[in-house]
Each structure stands twice: as structure tokens, then as C-alpha cells.
N, CA, C and O atoms as a MOPAC input file, in Angstrom:
PM7 MOZYME 1SCF
protein

 N     -2.94000 1     3.38400 1    -1.98000 1
 C     -1.90900 1     2.94900 1    -2.89900 1
 C     -1.67400 1     4.05500 1    -3.93000 1
 O     -2.62600 1     4.60800 1    -4.48200 1
 N     -0.43600 1     4.36700 1    -4.18200 1
 C     -0.09500 1     5.41700 1    -5.13300 1
 C     -0.25700 1     4.92900 1    -6.56000 1
 O     -0.06900 1     3.75100 1    -6.86300 1
 N     -0.61400 1     5.87400 1    -7.43400 1
 C     -0.69400 1     5.56000 1    -8.86000 1
 C      0.70900 1     5.25300 1    -9.37900 1
 O      1.69100 1     5.86200 1    -8.95200 1
 N      0.78300 1     4.32600 1   -10.28000 1
 C      2.08400 1     3.93400 1   -10.83600 1
 C      2.32400 1     4.69200 1   -12.14700 1
 O      1.38800 1     4.93000 1   -12.91100 1
 N      3.54500 1     5.05900 1   -12.39500 1
 C      3.90900 1     5.73400 1   -13.63500 1
 C      4.29500 1     4.66500 1   -14.65200 1
 O      5.41200 1     4.14800 1   -14.62300 1
 N      3.37200 1     4.33700 1   -15.54600 1
 C      3.60100 1     3.22700 1   -16.48100 1
 C      4.77400 1     3.49800 1   -17.40000 1
 O      5.39500 1     2.55100 1   -17.88200 1
 N      5.09800 1     4.74600 1   -17.65900 1
 C      6.21800 1     5.07300 1   -18.55900 1
 C      7.56800 1     4.59400 1   -18.02100 1
 O      8.53200 1     4.47200 1   -18.77600 1
 N      7.63400 1     4.32700 1   -16.73400 1
 C      8.86000 1     3.78400 1   -16.14300 1
 C      9.04100 1     2.30200 1   -16.47800 1
 O     10.13500 1     1.76100 1   -16.31700 1
 N      7.97200 1     1.64400 1   -16.94300 1
 C      7.98500 1     0.20400 1   -17.14800 1
 C      7.70700 1    -0.22700 1   -18.58600 1
 O      8.07100 1    -1.33700 1   -18.97400 1
 N      7.07700 1     0.61800 1   -19.37100 1
 C      6.62300 1     0.21900 1   -20.70800 1
 C      7.28500 1     1.09200 1   -21.76100 1
 O      7.34200 1     2.31600 1   -21.64200 1
 N      7.78200 1     0.42700 1   -22.79300 1
 C      8.43100 1     1.12600 1   -23.90300 1
 C      7.90900 1     0.56200 1   -25.22200 1
 O      7.26400 1    -0.48600 1   -25.26200 1
 N      8.20000 1     1.27300 1   -26.27600 1
 C      7.86100 1     0.80400 1   -27.61500 1
 C      9.08300 1     1.01300 1   -28.49400 1
 O      9.60400 1     2.12300 1   -28.60100 1
 N      9.53400 1    -0.06900 1   -29.12300 1
 C     10.72200 1    -0.03300 1   -29.97500 1
 C     10.36200 1    -0.72100 1   -31.28400 1
 O      9.98800 1    -1.89400 1   -31.27600 1
 N     10.46600 1    -0.01600 1   -32.41000 1
 C     10.11000 1    -0.62600 1   -33.69400 1
 C     10.87900 1    -1.91100 1   -33.99100 1
 O     10.42300 1    -2.72700 1   -34.79200 1
 N     12.03000 1    -2.10400 1   -33.36200 1
 C     12.84000 1    -3.30100 1   -33.59700 1
 C     12.40400 1    -4.49000 1   -32.74400 1
 O     12.90600 1    -5.59900 1   -32.92900 1
 N     11.47600 1    -4.27100 1   -31.81100 1
 C     11.02300 1    -5.35100 1   -30.92500 1
 C      9.51600 1    -5.52100 1   -31.08100 1
 O      8.74900 1    -4.58700 1   -30.84500 1
 N      9.10600 1    -6.70000 1   -31.47300 1
 C      7.68800 1    -7.04700 1   -31.65900 1
 C      6.94600 1    -6.03200 1   -32.53100 1
 O      5.78100 1    -5.72300 1   -32.28500 1
 N      7.62300 1    -5.52800 1   -33.53400 1
 C      6.98700 1    -4.60700 1   -34.47800 1
 C      6.53900 1    -3.29500 1   -33.86000 1
 O      5.65400 1    -2.62700 1   -34.39500 1
 N      7.14200 1    -2.91900 1   -32.73800 1
 C      6.80200 1    -1.65100 1   -32.10900 1
 C      5.66900 1    -1.71200 1   -31.10400 1
 O      5.25400 1    -0.68100 1   -30.57400 1
 N      5.15500 1    -2.92400 1   -30.82900 1
 C      4.10300 1    -3.04400 1   -29.81700 1
 C      4.65900 1    -2.58200 1   -28.47100 1
 O      5.84900 1    -2.75100 1   -28.20800 1
 N      3.81800 1    -2.00500 1   -27.62100 1
 C      4.27400 1    -1.65400 1   -26.27500 1
 C      4.66300 1    -2.92300 1   -25.51900 1
 O      3.90600 1    -3.89200 1   -25.47300 1
 N      5.85500 1    -2.89800 1   -24.92900 1
 C      6.36100 1    -4.05100 1   -24.16900 1
 C      6.84500 1    -3.59500 1   -22.80700 1
 O      7.06500 1    -2.40600 1   -22.57400 1
 N      7.00700 1    -4.55400 1   -21.91500 1
 C      7.61000 1    -4.26300 1   -20.62300 1
 C      9.11000 1    -4.13400 1   -20.81800 1
 O      9.75500 1    -5.01500 1   -21.38500 1
 N      9.64800 1    -3.03900 1   -20.34700 1
 C     11.05400 1    -2.70200 1   -20.50500 1
 C     11.94000 1    -3.88500 1   -20.11800 1
 O     11.75900 1    -4.48700 1   -19.06000 1
 N     12.89800 1    -4.20900 1   -20.98600 1
 C     13.84500 1    -5.28300 1   -20.70400 1
 C     13.31900 1    -6.67900 1   -20.96900 1
 O     13.98500 1    -7.66300 1   -20.64600 1
 N     12.12000 1    -6.78200 1   -21.56100 1
 C     11.53000 1    -8.09200 1   -21.85900 1
 C     10.99400 1    -8.08000 1   -23.28700 1
 O     11.06300 1    -7.06900 1   -23.98600 1
 N     10.46500 1    -9.21500 1   -23.69700 1
 C      9.72600 1    -9.29900 1   -24.95000 1
 C      8.24900 1    -9.58500 1   -24.64400 1
 O      7.52500 1   -10.11100 1   -25.48900 1
 N      7.81700 1    -9.23600 1   -23.43600 1
 C      6.42300 1    -9.41300 1   -23.04100 1
 C      5.64400 1    -8.16600 1   -23.43000 1
 O      5.90500 1    -7.07700 1   -22.91900 1
 N      4.69100 1    -8.33100 1   -24.33200 1
 C      3.89400 1    -7.18100 1   -24.75700 1
 C      2.78300 1    -6.90800 1   -23.74400 1
 O      2.33000 1    -7.80000 1   -23.02700 1
 N      2.36800 1    -5.65600 1   -23.71400 1
 C      1.22700 1    -5.25500 1   -22.89400 1
 C      0.01100 1    -6.08100 1   -23.29800 1
 O     -0.73100 1    -6.56600 1   -22.44400 1
 N     -0.18300 1    -6.23600 1   -24.58300 1
 C     -1.30600 1    -7.01000 1   -25.11300 1
 C     -1.30400 1    -8.44000 1   -24.54900 1
 O     -2.34500 1    -8.94600 1   -24.12900 1
 N     -0.13400 1    -9.08200 1   -24.54200 1
 C     -0.01600 1   -10.45500 1   -24.06100 1
 C     -0.40100 1   -10.55300 1   -22.58400 1
 O     -1.14400 1   -11.45100 1   -22.18900 1
 N      0.10200 1    -9.63800 1   -21.78300 1
 C     -0.19800 1    -9.66900 1   -20.34300 1
 C     -1.69100 1    -9.43200 1   -20.12400 1
 O     -2.30700 1   -10.10100 1   -19.29500 1
 N     -2.27400 1    -8.49100 1   -20.85500 1
 C     -3.71400 1    -8.24700 1   -20.73000 1
 C     -4.52500 1    -9.46600 1   -21.14400 1
 O     -5.53300 1    -9.78200 1   -20.51200 1
 N     -4.09500 1   -10.15800 1   -22.20300 1
 C     -4.79800 1   -11.37200 1   -22.63600 1
 C     -4.75100 1   -12.45000 1   -21.55300 1
 O     -5.74400 1   -13.13600 1   -21.31200 1
 N     -3.59800 1   -12.59600 1   -20.90300 1
 C     -3.49800 1   -13.57900 1   -19.82600 1
 C     -4.41100 1   -13.21700 1   -18.66100 1
 O     -5.08400 1   -14.08300 1   -18.10400 1
 N     -4.43300 1   -11.94500 1   -18.29600 1
 C     -5.32200 1   -11.50700 1   -17.22200 1
 C     -6.78000 1   -11.73600 1   -17.60500 1
 O     -7.57300 1   -12.18400 1   -16.77700 1
 N     -7.14000 1   -11.43400 1   -18.85000 1
 C     -8.51400 1   -11.64400 1   -19.32000 1
 C     -8.88500 1   -13.12100 1   -19.33700 1
 O    -10.05400 1   -13.47600 1   -19.18600 1
 N     -7.88800 1   -13.97700 1   -19.52200 1
 C     -8.12800 1   -15.42300 1   -19.53900 1
 C     -8.24200 1   -15.99700 1   -18.12500 1
 O     -8.47600 1   -17.19300 1   -17.95200 1
 N     -8.07400 1   -15.13700 1   -17.11700 1
 C     -8.25900 1   -15.59200 1   -15.74100 1
 C     -6.98500 1   -15.88600 1   -14.96900 1
 O     -7.04000 1   -16.37800 1   -13.84200 1
 N     -5.83700 1   -15.58900 1   -15.56700 1
 C     -4.58500 1   -15.80800 1   -14.84100 1
 C     -4.51800 1   -14.85900 1   -13.65500 1
 O     -4.83100 1   -13.67400 1   -13.77400 1
 N     -4.11300 1   -15.38500 1   -12.52400 1
 C     -3.93300 1   -14.55500 1   -11.32900 1
 C     -2.54600 1   -13.92500 1   -11.35400 1
 O     -1.68500 1   -14.32700 1   -12.13600 1
 N     -2.34000 1   -12.94800 1   -10.50300 1
 C     -1.02200 1   -12.33600 1   -10.39700 1
 C      0.01400 1   -13.39800 1   -10.02100 1
 O      1.13500 1   -13.38500 1   -10.53000 1
 N     -0.36100 1   -14.30700 1    -9.14000 1
 C      0.54900 1   -15.38200 1    -8.73900 1
 C      0.92500 1   -16.28100 1    -9.90400 1
 O      2.08900 1   -16.65200 1   -10.05200 1
 N     -0.05200 1   -16.63400 1   -10.73500 1
 C      0.21900 1   -17.47500 1   -11.90200 1
 C      1.13200 1   -16.76400 1   -12.88600 1
 O      2.04900 1   -17.36600 1   -13.44600 1
 N      0.87400 1   -15.47600 1   -13.09400 1
 C      1.72800 1   -14.69700 1   -13.98700 1
 C      3.17200 1   -14.69700 1   -13.48900 1
 O      4.10300 1   -14.93100 1   -14.25900 1
 N      3.34600 1   -14.43300 1   -12.20400 1
 C      4.68400 1   -14.33000 1   -11.64300 1
 C      5.38000 1   -15.68900 1   -11.57900 1
 O      6.60400 1   -15.76300 1   -11.69200 1
 N      4.61900 1   -16.74900 1   -11.40100 1
 C      5.21000 1   -18.09300 1   -11.38400 1
 C      5.73600 1   -18.46500 1   -12.76700 1
 O      6.80800 1   -19.05700 1   -12.89000 1
 N      4.98700 1   -18.12100 1   -13.79400 1
 C      5.37200 1   -18.45800 1   -15.16400 1
 C      6.32100 1   -17.45000 1   -15.79400 1
 O      7.09100 1   -17.79400 1   -16.69100 1
 N      6.26900 1   -16.22500 1   -15.33500 1
 C      7.12600 1   -15.14300 1   -15.85000 1
 C      7.71900 1   -14.40500 1   -14.64100 1
 O      7.20900 1   -13.35600 1   -14.24600 1
 N      8.79300 1   -14.94800 1   -14.05400 1
 C      9.34200 1   -14.40300 1   -12.80800 1
 C      9.72200 1   -12.92400 1   -12.86500 1
 O      9.72700 1   -12.25400 1   -11.83300 1
 N     10.04000 1   -12.40700 1   -14.04500 1
 C     10.39200 1   -10.99200 1   -14.12800 1
 C      9.16500 1   -10.08900 1   -14.21700 1
 O      9.30100 1    -8.87200 1   -14.34700 1
 N      7.98500 1   -10.66500 1   -14.14900 1
 C      6.74000 1    -9.91200 1   -14.19000 1
 C      6.31500 1    -9.58300 1   -12.75500 1
 O      5.52400 1   -10.30100 1   -12.14300 1
 N      6.85700 1    -8.48900 1   -12.24100 1
 C      6.60500 1    -8.08300 1   -10.86000 1
 C      5.21500 1    -7.48600 1   -10.70600 1
 O      4.53900 1    -7.19000 1   -11.69100 1
 N      4.80100 1    -7.31600 1    -9.46900 1
 C      3.50900 1    -6.68900 1    -9.19100 1
 C      3.46800 1    -5.28500 1    -9.78200 1
 O      2.43600 1    -4.86200 1   -10.30300 1
 N      4.58000 1    -4.56100 1    -9.70400 1
 C      4.63700 1    -3.20800 1   -10.25700 1
 C      4.46800 1    -3.23100 1   -11.77500 1
 O      3.78500 1    -2.37500 1   -12.33900 1
 N      5.07800 1    -4.19200 1   -12.42400 1
 C      4.95500 1    -4.28200 1   -13.88200 1
 C      3.52600 1    -4.61600 1   -14.29400 1
 O      3.03100 1    -4.08800 1   -15.29000 1
 N      2.86400 1    -5.47600 1   -13.54900 1
 C      1.46800 1    -5.81300 1   -13.83900 1
 C      0.59700 1    -4.57000 1   -13.66300 1
 O     -0.27200 1    -4.30000 1   -14.49100 1
 N      0.82400 1    -3.82200 1   -12.60100 1
 C      0.08700 1    -2.56700 1   -12.38600 1
 C      0.35900 1    -1.57200 1   -13.50700 1
 O     -0.54400 1    -0.84900 1   -13.92800 1
 N      1.60100 1    -1.52900 1   -13.99400 1
 C      1.95100 1    -0.62100 1   -15.08600 1
 C      1.17700 1    -0.97900 1   -16.35200 1
 O      0.72300 1    -0.09000 1   -17.07300 1
 N      1.02400 1    -2.27400 1   -16.62400 1
 C      0.24300 1    -2.72200 1   -17.78500 1
 C     -1.20100 1    -2.23200 1   -17.65700 1
 O     -1.77500 1    -1.72600 1   -18.62100 1
 N     -1.77300 1    -2.38100 1   -16.48800 1
 C     -3.15400 1    -1.94400 1   -16.27900 1
 C     -3.27400 1    -0.42400 1   -16.36300 1
 O     -4.25000 1     0.08500 1   -16.91500 1
 N     -2.30300 1     0.30200 1   -15.82700 1
 C     -2.31600 1     1.76100 1   -15.90200 1
 C     -2.19000 1     2.22500 1   -17.34700 1
 O     -2.85400 1     3.17800 1   -17.75500 1
 N     -1.34300 1     1.55600 1   -18.11800 1
 C     -1.18000 1     1.89100 1   -19.53900 1
 C     -2.50700 1     1.69100 1   -20.27600 1
 O     -2.93300 1     2.55400 1   -21.04300 1
 N     -3.15400 1     0.55200 1   -20.03800 1
 C     -4.42700 1     0.26000 1   -20.69600 1
 C     -5.48500 1     1.29600 1   -20.30300 1
 O     -6.23500 1     1.77300 1   -21.15500 1
 N     -5.54400 1     1.64000 1   -19.03300 1
 C     -6.52800 1     2.62000 1   -18.56500 1
 C     -6.30500 1     3.96800 1   -19.23700 1
 O     -7.25900 1     4.59700 1   -19.69500 1
 N     -5.05500 1     4.41600 1   -19.30000 1
 C     -4.78400 1     5.70400 1   -19.92400 1
 C     -5.07000 1     5.67600 1   -21.41800 1
 O     -5.58500 1     6.64800 1   -21.97100 1
 N     -4.74600 1     4.58500 1   -22.06300 1
 C     -5.00800 1     4.45900 1   -23.49600 1
 C     -6.50100 1     4.57400 1   -23.77800 1
 O     -6.90400 1     5.28700 1   -24.69600 1
 N     -7.32000 1     3.88200 1   -22.99900 1
 C     -8.75500 1     3.92200 1   -23.22300 1
 C     -9.37200 1     5.24200 1   -22.80600 1
 O    -10.39400 1     5.65100 1   -23.35800 1
 N     -8.77500 1     5.90400 1   -21.85300 1
 C     -9.28400 1     7.20400 1   -21.41600 1
 C     -9.21200 1     8.21100 1   -22.57100 1
 O    -10.04900 1     9.10900 1   -22.66100 1
 N     -8.23500 1     8.06700 1   -23.43800 1
 C     -8.03500 1     8.99500 1   -24.54300 1
 C     -8.77600 1     8.58200 1   -25.81600 1
 O     -8.78600 1     9.34000 1   -26.78600 1
 N     -9.38900 1     7.41300 1   -25.83700 1
 C    -10.07900 1     6.90100 1   -27.02400 1
 C    -11.53000 1     7.36100 1   -27.05400 1
 O    -12.12900 1     7.65100 1   -26.01900 1
 N    -12.07100 1     7.41900 1   -28.24500 1
 C    -13.49600 1     7.66800 1   -28.44600 1
 C    -14.06300 1     6.49500 1   -29.21500 1
 O    -13.46800 1     6.03900 1   -30.19100 1
 N    -15.21200 1     6.00500 1   -28.78000 1
 C    -15.82700 1     4.85400 1   -29.41000 1
 C    -17.17600 1     5.24700 1   -29.98600 1
 O    -17.94300 1     5.97900 1   -29.36100 1
 N    -17.45000 1     4.76200 1   -31.16300 1
 C    -18.71300 1     5.03000 1   -31.82500 1
 C    -19.33600 1     3.70100 1   -32.21200 1
 O    -18.71600 1     2.89100 1   -32.90200 1
 N    -20.56500 1     3.48300 1   -31.76300 1
 C    -21.26100 1     2.25200 1   -32.09800 1
 C    -21.84800 1     2.37700 1   -33.48900 1
 O    -22.53600 1     3.34800 1   -33.80400 1
 N    -21.57300 1     1.39800 1   -34.30500 1
 C    -22.10700 1     1.34800 1   -35.65400 1
 C    -23.12400 1     0.23200 1   -35.73300 1
 O    -22.98600 1    -0.77900 1   -35.04500 1
 N    -24.15400 1     0.39800 1   -36.56700 1
 C    -25.12600 1    -0.69600 1   -36.70000 1
 C    -24.43500 1    -1.89900 1   -37.34600 1
 O    -23.48900 1    -1.73300 1   -38.11600 1
 N    -24.90300 1    -3.09900 1   -37.03600 1
 C    -24.31300 1    -4.30300 1   -37.63600 1
 C    -24.37100 1    -4.22800 1   -39.15900 1
 O    -25.30500 1    -3.65200 1   -39.71600 1
 N    -23.40000 1    -4.79500 1   -39.81900 1
 C    -23.35100 1    -4.79700 1   -41.28600 1
 C    -24.62600 1    -5.44400 1   -41.84200 1
 O    -25.08100 1    -6.47500 1   -41.34500 1
 N    -25.18000 1    -4.83400 1   -42.85700 1
 C    -26.35300 1    -5.41200 1   -43.51400 1
 C    -27.67200 1    -5.01400 1   -42.87700 1
 O    -28.72600 1    -5.37300 1   -43.40100 1
 N    -27.65500 1    -4.28900 1   -41.76800 1
 C    -28.92600 1    -3.88800 1   -41.14500 1
 C    -29.34400 1    -2.52100 1   -41.66700 1
 O    -28.51100 1    -1.69200 1   -42.03300 1
 N    -30.62700 1    -2.31200 1   -41.69100 1
 C    -31.16500 1    -1.01600 1   -42.13000 1
 C    -30.95800 1    -0.00400 1   -41.02200 1
 O    -31.23200 1    -0.28000 1   -39.85500 1
 N    -30.48400 1     1.14500 1   -41.38700 1
 C    -30.23500 1     2.18400 1   -40.37700 1
 C    -31.48600 1     2.96500 1   -40.07900 1
 O    -31.46100 1     3.87900 1   -39.25400 1

């Protein structure tokens, strides 16, 4: 399966949802789709409830998330109030 170019499907517009990344032509944010997937929604459930959410668009959301995290750096901090 070929890698999908998420930039063909995801845009950010300050006038829509405060600039959150959304699926082009919709008001569905990347965050919202990821939350549904994390909650256990299947691709079929997503498409049944949001017919314009194609398999390609779902893959684009996942590709966007993967690329975003690939560029991030995470640092573990000790819990608040604990002695270092």
C-alpha cells in the first residue's frame, strides 16, 4: 500500500475551528477523528456516521498524526511535588 500524502486532505484555516487541522471541505478536525478511533470506533462506524469520511481521509488523519509525532521531542518530568 502506498503512503498517503496527508497534505492533499488536511488543511488549517484560522476561520474554521480556531485553526485546528481539519479534513478539507469539512468541519471534522483531525483531533476529533483520532478521538473516535481511540474510543474504539471502526472505519465502518466512522463512515456510517460521517459518510464523507473516506478510507483515504482516515489514512490521511493517521499519516498527519504520525508525521507530527515524528517531529516532536518528549521529556519526562518527575511528578509534581516529588523529590528529584
